[in-house]
C-alpha positions in Angstrom: -4.0 76.3 -15.9 -5.0 75.2 -12.4 -2.5 73.1 -10.4 -3.3 71.5 -7.1 -0.1 71.3 -5.0 0.8 69.1 -2.1 3.8 69.7 0.2 4.9 67.3 3.1 8.7 67.4 3.1 9.1 68.2 6.8 6.6 69.0 9.6 4.1 70.9 7.5 1.1 69.4 5.7 0.1 71.8 3.0 -2.2 72.0 -0.1 -2.8 74.9 -2.5 -4.5 75.7 -5.8 -2.5 78.1 -8.1 -3.5 79.5 -11.5 -0.8 79.8 -14.2 2.0 79.6 -11.7 1.4 83.1 -10.4 -2.1 83.5 -9.0 -2.6 81.9 -5.6 -6.3 80.9 -5.4 -6.3 79.2 -2.0 -3.8 77.6 0.4 -4.0 75.5 3.6 -1.1 74.7 5.9 -1.2 72.5 9.0 2.0 72.3 11.2 3.1 70.0 14.0 5.5 72.7 15.2 4.1 72.7 18.7 4.9 69.0 19.2 8.5 69.5 18.2 9.0 72.5 20.4 8.6 70.2 23.4 11.5 68.0 22.2 13.7 70.8 20.9 13.7 69.4 17.4 11.8 67.5 14.8 11.0 63.9 15.5 10.5 62.3 12.1 8.0 59.7 13.3 5.9 62.3 15.1 5.9 64.6 12.0 4.9 61.8 9.7 2.1 60.6 12.1 0.7 64.1 12.3 0.8 64.3 8.5 -1.1 61.1 8.1 -3.8 62.6 10.4 -3.8 65.9 8.5 -3.4 65.2 4.8 -7.0 64.3 4.0 -8.5 67.2 6.1 -6.0 69.6 4.5 -6.8 68.6 1.0 -10.6 68.7 1.7 -10.3 72.1 3.3 -8.4 73.4 0.2 -11.2 72.2 -2.1 -13.8 73.7 0.2 -12.0 77.1 0.1 -11.9 76.9 -3.7 -15.6 76.0 -3.8 -16.5 79.0 -1.7 -14.3 81.3 -3.8 -15.9 80.2 -7.1 -19.4 80.1 -5.7 -20.0 76.5 -6.8 -22.9 74.5 -5.4 -21.1 71.2 -5.7 -17.6 70.1 -4.9 -17.5 68.1 -8.1 -17.2 71.3 -10.1 -13.9 72.0 -8.2 -12.6 68.6 -9.3 -13.2 69.3 -13.0 -11.4 72.6 -12.8 -8.0 71.1 -11.8 -5.6 70.5 -14.7 -2.8 68.7 -12.8 -1.6 67.7 -9.4 1.9 68.5 -8.1 3.8 67.1 -5.2 7.1 67.5 -3.4 9.2 64.3 -3.9 12.3 65.5 -2.0 14.5 66.4 -0.3 13.0 65.9 3.1 12.1 63.4 5.7 11.4 60.0 4.0 8.2 59.1 6.0 6.8 62.6 5.5 7.5 62.6 1.8 5.8 59.2 1.5 2.6 60.7 3.0 2.5 63.5 0.4 3.5 61.4 -2.6 0.9 58.7 -2.0 -1.8 61.2 -1.3 -1.0 63.0 -4.5 -1.1 59.8 -6.5 -4.5 58.9 -5.1 -5.8 62.4 -5.9 -4.4 62.4 -9.4 -5.9 59.0 -10.1 -9.3 60.2 -8.7 -9.2 63.3 -10.8 -7.7 61.5 -13.8 -5.1 64.2 -14.2 -1.3 64.2 -14.7 0.9 64.1 -11.6 4.0 66.5 -11.6 6.9 65.7 -9.2 8.6 68.8 -7.8 12.0 69.3 -6.2 11.3 71.1 -2.9 14.5 73.2 -3.3 13.5 74.4 -6.7 10.0 75.0 -5.4 11.3 77.5 -2.8 12.6 79.7 -5.6 9.2 79.9 -7.3 7.7 81.7 -4.4 9.2 84.7 -6.2 6.7 84.4 -9.1 3.5 84.8 -7.1 1.6 88.0 -7.9 1.8 90.6 -5.0 -0.7 93.5 -4.8 -1.8 92.9 -8.3 1.8 93.1 -9.7 3.0 90.4 -12.0 6.8 89.8 -11.9 8.7 89.4 -15.2 11.8 87.7 -13.9 14.5 87.9 -16.6 17.1 85.2 -17.2 19.9 84.4 -16.7 19.5 84.7 -12.9 21.4 83.7 -9.8 19.4 82.2 -6.9 20.5 82.2 -3.3 18.8 79.3 -1.4 19.1 79.7 2.3 17.3 77.5 4.8 17.8 75.3 7.8 19.2 72.5 5.6 20.6 74.3 2.6 22.9 77.2 1.6 23.4 77.1 -2.1 24.0 79.4 -5.1 22.4 78.3 -8.4 22.7 79.8 -11.9 19.3 79.7 -13.6 19.5 79.8 -17.3 15.8 79.1 -17.9 13.0 77.3 -16.3 14.3 73.7 -15.7 17.9 74.7 -16.6 19.8 75.0 -13.4 23.6 74.9 -12.7 24.9 74.5 -9.1 27.8 76.9 -8.6 28.4 76.7 -4.9 27.2 75.9 -1.4 28.0 75.2 2.2 30.7 72.8 3.1 29.2 72.1 6.5 26.4 73.7 8.4 23.6 75.4 6.5 23.0 79.1 7.5 19.6 78.4 9.0 21.1 75.6 11.1 23.8 78.0 12.4 21.1 80.6 13.3 19.1 78.0 15.2 22.1 76.7 17.1 23.4 80.1 18.0 19.9 81.1 19.2 20.0 78.0 21.5 23.5 79.0 22.8 22.2 82.5 23.6 19.2 81.0 25.4 16.7 82.5 23.0 15.0 79.3 21.9 15.5 75.5 22.0 13.8 75.1 18.6 13.8 77.1 15.4 15.2 80.2 17.1 16.7 81.9 14.1 13.9 84.5 13.8 14.2 85.3 17.5 18.0 85.8 17.1 17.4 88.2 14.3 14.8 90.1 16.3 17.3 90.3 19.2 20.0 91.6 16.9 17.7 94.5 15.9 17.8 95.7 19.5 21.5 96.5 19.0 21.7 99.8 17.2 25.5 100.0 17.2 27.7 96.9 16.8 30.6 97.8 19.2 32.3 94.4 18.6 32.2 94.5 14.8 34.8 92.1 13.4 35.1 90.1 16.5 33.6 87.1 14.8 35.1 85.6 11.6 33.6 86.0 8.2 34.3 82.5 6.9 35.6 82.1 3.3 34.5 85.7 2.5 37.7 86.4 0.5 38.1 83.0 -1.2 37.6 82.9 -5.0 34.7 80.5 -5.0 31.1 80.4 -4.3 31.2 78.0 -1.3 30.3 78.8 2.3 31.2 77.5 5.8 29.3 78.3 9.0 30.5 75.7 11.4 33.6 77.7 12.5 31.4 80.8 12.9 29.1 78.9 15.2 32.0 77.7 17.3 33.6 81.1 17.5 30.2 82.5 18.7 30.0 79.9 21.4 33.5 80.9 22.7 32.5 84.5 22.6 29.5 83.7 24.7 31.5 81.6 27.2 34.5 83.9 27.6 33.3 87.4 27.2 30.7 89.4 29.1 28.9 90.9 26.2 25.1 91.7 26.0 23.1 89.1 24.1 21.8 91.6 21.6 25.3 92.7 20.7 26.5 89.1 20.1 23.3 88.4 18.1 24.0 91.5 16.0 27.7 90.6 15.4 26.7 87.0 14.4 24.0 88.3 12.0 26.4 90.9 10.5 29.0 88.2 9.9 26.4 85.9 8.1 24.9 88.7 6.0 28.3 90.0 4.9 29.5 86.6 3.8 26.2 85.8 2.0 26.1 89.2 0.3 29.7 89.3 -0.9 29.6 85.7 -2.3 26.2 86.2 -4.0 27.2 89.5 -5.6 30.4 88.0 -6.8 28.3 85.4 -8.6 25.9 88.0 -9.9 28.8 89.9 -11.5 30.7 86.9 -12.8 27.8 85.4 -14.6 26.4 88.8 -15.8 22.9 87.9 -14.7 19.8 90.1 -15.0 18.1 88.9 -11.8 18.8 87.7 -8.3 16.3 85.5 -6.5 16.1 84.4 -2.9 14.4 81.3 -1.5 14.2 79.3 1.7 13.3 80.1 5.3 16.2 82.4 5.9 15.1 84.5 2.9 12.6 86.0 5.4 15.6 87.7 7.2 15.0 91.4 6.8 18.6 92.4 7.2 19.7 90.0 4.5 16.8 91.1 2.1 17.6 94.8 2.6 21.3 94.3 2.1 21.0 92.2 -1.0 18.4 94.5 -2.5 20.6 97.6 -1.9 23.7 95.9 -3.5 21.7 94.7 -6.5 20.5 98.2 -7.1 24.1 99.4 -7.3 24.8 97.0 -10.1 21.5 97.4 -11.9 20.3 93.9 -11.2 16.6 93.1 -10.3 16.3 91.6 -6.9 13.4 89.3 -5.9 12.5 87.8 -2.5 9.3 85.8 -1.8 6.5 87.2 0.3 7.4 86.5 4.0 4.5 84.1 4.3 5.9 82.0 1.4 9.4 81.7 2.7 8.6 78.8 4.9 7.3 75.4 3.6 4.0 75.6 1.7 2.3 74.1 -1.3 1.8 77.4 -3.2 5.4 77.4 -4.6 5.2 73.7 -5.3 2.2 74.3 -7.6 3.9 77.4 -9.1 7.1 75.4 -9.9 5.1 72.6 -11.4 3.3 75.0 -13.7 6.5 76.6 -15.1 8.1 73.2 -15.7 4.9 72.0 -17.4 4.1 75.1 -19.4 7.7 75.4 -20.6 7.6 71.7 -21.7 10.5 70.7 -19.6 9.0 67.3 -19.3 6.1 65.4 -20.9 4.4 64.9 -17.5 1.4 63.1 -19.0 3.6 60.2 -19.9 5.2 59.8 -16.5 4.1 56.6 -14.8 2.8 57.0 -11.3 5.0 54.1 -10.1 8.1 56.0 -11.3 7.3 58.9 -9.0 8.9 58.1 -5.7 10.1 60.1 -2.7 13.8 60.9 -2.6 14.9 62.3 0.8 18.4 63.1 -0.5 17.4 64.8 -3.8 19.8 67.5 -4.9 18.9 70.8 -6.3 19.9 69.9 -9.9 18.9 66.2 -9.7 
């Protein structure tokens, strides 16, 4: 089954064609990141305007890539191959979501194919299903998923495709947001500096101030998180102590990884799951990936993290998630009316 996916939840405009939820045929991503770097953050109106400019070229380029891969003489052959269209409906920026949803509706009508609405948060988790180096992943349920991004830090129990239970999440800042704000405090970047902070932390081989920063809620008997206080404590450390930047970065990252790891492994043990999945932009963090992988091995639980290129926003995992919902008959998508598919910027992970 071939699904054409569209993703426009934030500042990326993306399209992809995926076969049976696991085989990425082609993918195109256009970003307005360079515009937002100038302002130190995303300006929703600018993001949506760039997406309006990019959506048709991105969709066209995706079909052209598919045409070249298949060796077709006519683009019309590409259209007939597609079985369904999938699109992110939320959460995200309202104006950006509107661009993707309306484009997907138009494409689905043109192709006369069903349209599958996808929760962007759930989509992130399906980046784990894509075949890598010819290896197909047989992810066993039940599973725990750790979703970590700039806007979300959540633990989810996955009983089956489409059967999710929220078990905990951040009470304030998301972990990705904390990373970006601390990177700004350290003077590493004014916009999306989390990756730079992690790179700086790697320069510190020995954390001589280990324990200087708090590990918020690490010993509480729940699956919730809080990173606002850690961010504030880091700011005070920067302001009041003469400590090298790489050491502060290392202590901050150590604190985050310790909290995420302990809470996640507690959930893995409590629910006796067979698999642990990661998703979201922060799932690209190598320290976190390596630590969780090591701890899962100790308790004989399979650990999965998306390919690094699929940790950030893309349409590949949107198409993958749509396939598994469709193929497992979670919904009768062919009966969904197009007018009932609407963008929802505040969509929750189990909505």
